[in-house]
N, C-alpha and C positions, 0 to 999 in steps of 0.2 A: 330476879328481871332479868327480859332477855334481851340481849346485845342486839342492833340494826346496823347495818353498814348503811352511811350518810352518802347520798348519791354521788357528792363530791369527790368519794374516795376512789368511787370507779371514773369519773373524769378524768383525775390529774395522771393516774397510770397511763390512760388511754392517750392523752395528750403525748406524755413519754416517747410512748410507741409510737405514736405518727410521726414524729420531731425524728427519734432515731432513725426510724424507718426511710424518713427521707435524707437525712444523713447517708444513712448507706446507699440509698437510690444512686444519690447524686455523687457518690464516691465510684461507684460503678460506672457511671456515663463516663465520669473524668478517665478513670482508670482505662474502659475501650476507648476515650480521644486518644491516648499514649501510647497504642498498641502498635510496635512498629509496621509499616505497611508490608505487602508481600512483594520480595525483592525478586527481580527477574531470574527464570531460568537462565541458569550460565551453558551454552552448548559450545562445545568443539567441534571442529570439522570432523566428519568421517573422511573428507575427501575433499580433494581441490586439486582442479588442472588449468592449464594454461589454454585458454583459446586458438582453436588452431586458425591459420591463415596468416596475416602478414602482420610481424609482430608490432613494427612499426605505427599501424594503425587502432585508434581507438574505439571503442563500443560504443553506438549509439543507444542502441535501444535492445531487449531482451525479453521473450516470452517462453514460459516452460509449461508444455502442455503433457500431455497423457501419451503424445507420441513422443518426446524427445523435448531436445533444446535446442531454442532457433538464436542466432546471434544478429543485430544488424550492427554491420563495421563499417567505416568509412575507408576508403584507401586513396593515395598519392597519385594513382591514376585515371581520375576522371568517371570513376565509378565505384560502387557499393556494395557490399557482398551480404548474403545471407548464408549466413556458415550453421550448418545442422548438425548436432550430436547428438548422441542416447544421451541416457540419465547420467551416465558416468565420464563423459567426454570424447568420448570414440566418435573421430568424424564419421558421417554418413556420407554430406556432400556440400558443394558450396557452389550458391546462384551468384551471379554476377548481372548487378544493375545499372547500366548506363546512366552517366549524370553529365558528363560534361557541354556531348553535342544539343543536351535539350536545357541544360540551364536549370534544371531543377535538383535539389538535393533532397536524397532522404532521412527523413527529420526519424518518423515511427513507425512501427508498423503493427501488427495482429495475425493473431495464425486461430484459424477455428478450431473446430474437435477433430476435422476430416483434414487437416493440414495444409489446408489451402489458406495463403496469404494476401495479404493489401498493406500494400505500402504508401503511407503518407506522404507525398512530396510537395514540395513548395517551390516558390520562384518569387522573382519581385513581382510579378503582376500577378500570378496564377496560382490556384493549390486544384491536387489532384491525384488521384487514387488510382493506383497500379495493380492488378489483381493477377493472380499466378497461382497454379494448381498445387498439386501438392508433388509433382514433379519438379516444380521451377521453371513451369514453362506460362509464360505472360498469356492471360486469356483475353485480358481487355484493359483499357483506360478511361477513365474519368474524369473530365476537367469540373469543378466542383464551382458554383457561381456564390458559393457561402465561406465563408473562413473557420474552416472547421479548426477548431482548435484540440481535441482528442477524440479518438475513437475506440468501440468497446465491440464486440461480440458478445451478444447473450442467446445461447443456441445458435441457431444458425442465423440468424438476424445480426447486422451490423448498423451500429448507431453511431452517429455524429455529435459531436458536441458543438453549436453553434454558439460561442462567446456575447457576437455584437448583438443575437438576436434572442438571446437568453431561449433555446430551443433544443428539443433535442429530433435530431432526423434519421431518417430510414434511407438507407441507400439503396440504388445508385439514382434515386428520383428525387434524392434531399425532400422530402416531402414529411413536413413539422407532425411526429408523433406526439411529442410532449412540450409544453409551454412552461419555463422556467418563472421564477422570479426575478425581477431585475435586479436585485441584489444580489445576486449570486456571487460568488467571489471570482475577481481575475484567475485568483489561484488555483481554479477548479482543475481537478483530474479526474478522471472515468475509469471505472473496471467493471466490467461485465461480470455477473450474479446468475447462479442457476434461475430456471424458471422465467425468462422473460422478465429479469430485474437489472438496473444497473444501479450501480454506485456511483454517485458522485461528490468525492473529497473535496472539499474545502481548506485547503491546509493549513492557511493562515488566521483561521479562527479557533479552536477547529473544528468542522463537524462534518456529517453525511447527510445526503440526500438520497435515501434509497427509497426508486421508482420505480414501480411496479405497470408494466407496461400491459397487462393482461387487463388490470382493473383501472389504470390510471390515477392509482393512490401513491401519496408519497411519504413516506415515514423522513421527518427532518429530527436528527438527532445530534447534540452535543457531545463530542468527543471528550473523556476525562482519562485521562492515568498520571501518575505521578511525575511521569517522565516529560510530559510537555505542558504541567503546570508553570505560568510566569514564577519568572526567578528574578530577584536582584540584579543589576547589571553592574558589573563594579568599573567598568571603564566610561562612565556617564554618571548622572547624576543617582542621589542614591534613591530617588525616586521614580526613577525610571526601570522601566523593565523589559525583557525578551521574550520570545515565544519561541519553543526548538520547533522545527515546523516539523509536520509529516511529509512525505511523498512517495513514491511510486506505489501506488496502492494496486493490491493483486487478490484475487478473491480464491479459494480453493475448490472443489467438488462440492462441499456441502452448503457454499456459500459464506465461510468466512471472511472477513476483510484483514488483510496483514499491510501493514504501514510501517515503512524506516522509518527513523527517527534521528533527525539533523544531530549533526555533533557529534565524535565518536573519535578516538584514538586507537593508536596500537595497543596500549595497556590494558584500556577497559575493554575494547573490541563495541561493535555496535547495538544499537536496540531496536527491537523489532516489535512493536506492538499487533497482538490478533484481536480484532473485535467478531463479536457473534453477530447472525442477522439481521439484531434488532439495533446494531450498534453501539453493544453493552461490551466494554473490555471483559476478555476471555482467557487473557494470558498474556506475559511479554516474557521474551527471549534476549538475553546479553548474547549476541553472535560474537567468541573471540577469532579472530585473524588468524589464519593458515600463516605458517611458515615455510618458505621456498627454500626450495635445494640450497641456496646458498646462505642460508639460516638466517635470511633477515624476513621480517614479515611485512606482509601487504599494506601499506599504508593507507591508500585510498579507496578501500576496499567497495562501501558502497555506493554505488550509481543504480544500479537497477537489482530489486528482487523478483523470485519468483518460485513458486508453490506446486509441485504435484505429487501426487497420492501424501505421502509422509516424510517427503522430500522439503526442506525448506532451500533456495539457492539465493546465492547471494554474492551480485558481479562487480567486480573492479574495471571501469571502463579503462583508466592508461593502462593500469598492468596487464591486463588480459586476463585476468585471472577470475574463475568461479568458484567459489568454496560451495561444500555440501554440506547439509546437517540434519540430522533427523529429527523430526519432531511426531508429538501423537496426538490423535483426534482431539482429543478432550481439552488442547491449550497445558495447562501448568499441572 
């Protein structure tokens, strides 16, 4: 008599195979979920220098360009200064900007690829832009009718962010070139990108709006990184959280966006995040602070950052120190 296999003899092993396959798949998912997240690349400064000029005056703003480094500093004599150095800190020139007799305060500035400078000044009643050529000569001054919150160059176009009316304006006629949603965060900061594009960083959300002025399209992207996730706040109720904020956004020649993360110390350094053109996390850096000649570590290092070529610059406002780090074009 020939024996034949009953259909159930196939069903039971098949069920077992499916069951164990499910366990294996679930286990692999659990293992992947528990894998440690990538750690920031630790960067030691390759050099640092004291910013030239009056040592008692803080740095208000900083710009790194392919032409050199530019620092906007306050003084105690009723004027501010634009200090220009090369990429290793050698002084090129200092331009004085009068403030006392005009009651304007120089808050920030921007530099285009040719070395032309635009200074954003405010008074109690007005906002104005002061334009200087590459030699530091004032070429014109424009009093604005809109309360410009931030400025950025994209190519040769200077754009202003009108926070009150949620619009991007083209200077000097202040013509709206892009309307923004009303829900744009008051903490918004702007950075110029290549190819007539602008990045608006909403620091407290955090997210970025990448505006293409050529096509009129807007890419809204939520920014995500372990360093900016909500964390328990031990000084308050257990249910409350705080969020490390992003600030001082800058872009490199490829359109990568760099942002500093609030919260840093002498021992652990400062975190700088790098996002690609689409707002995806490309890398993170832990920048260790430089040690000064007296053996002390710069304590308040991160007030402004900049990128030029394969160099990352981190500026201390109070200590008037600029640290230089070497980075790669591929992130981590």
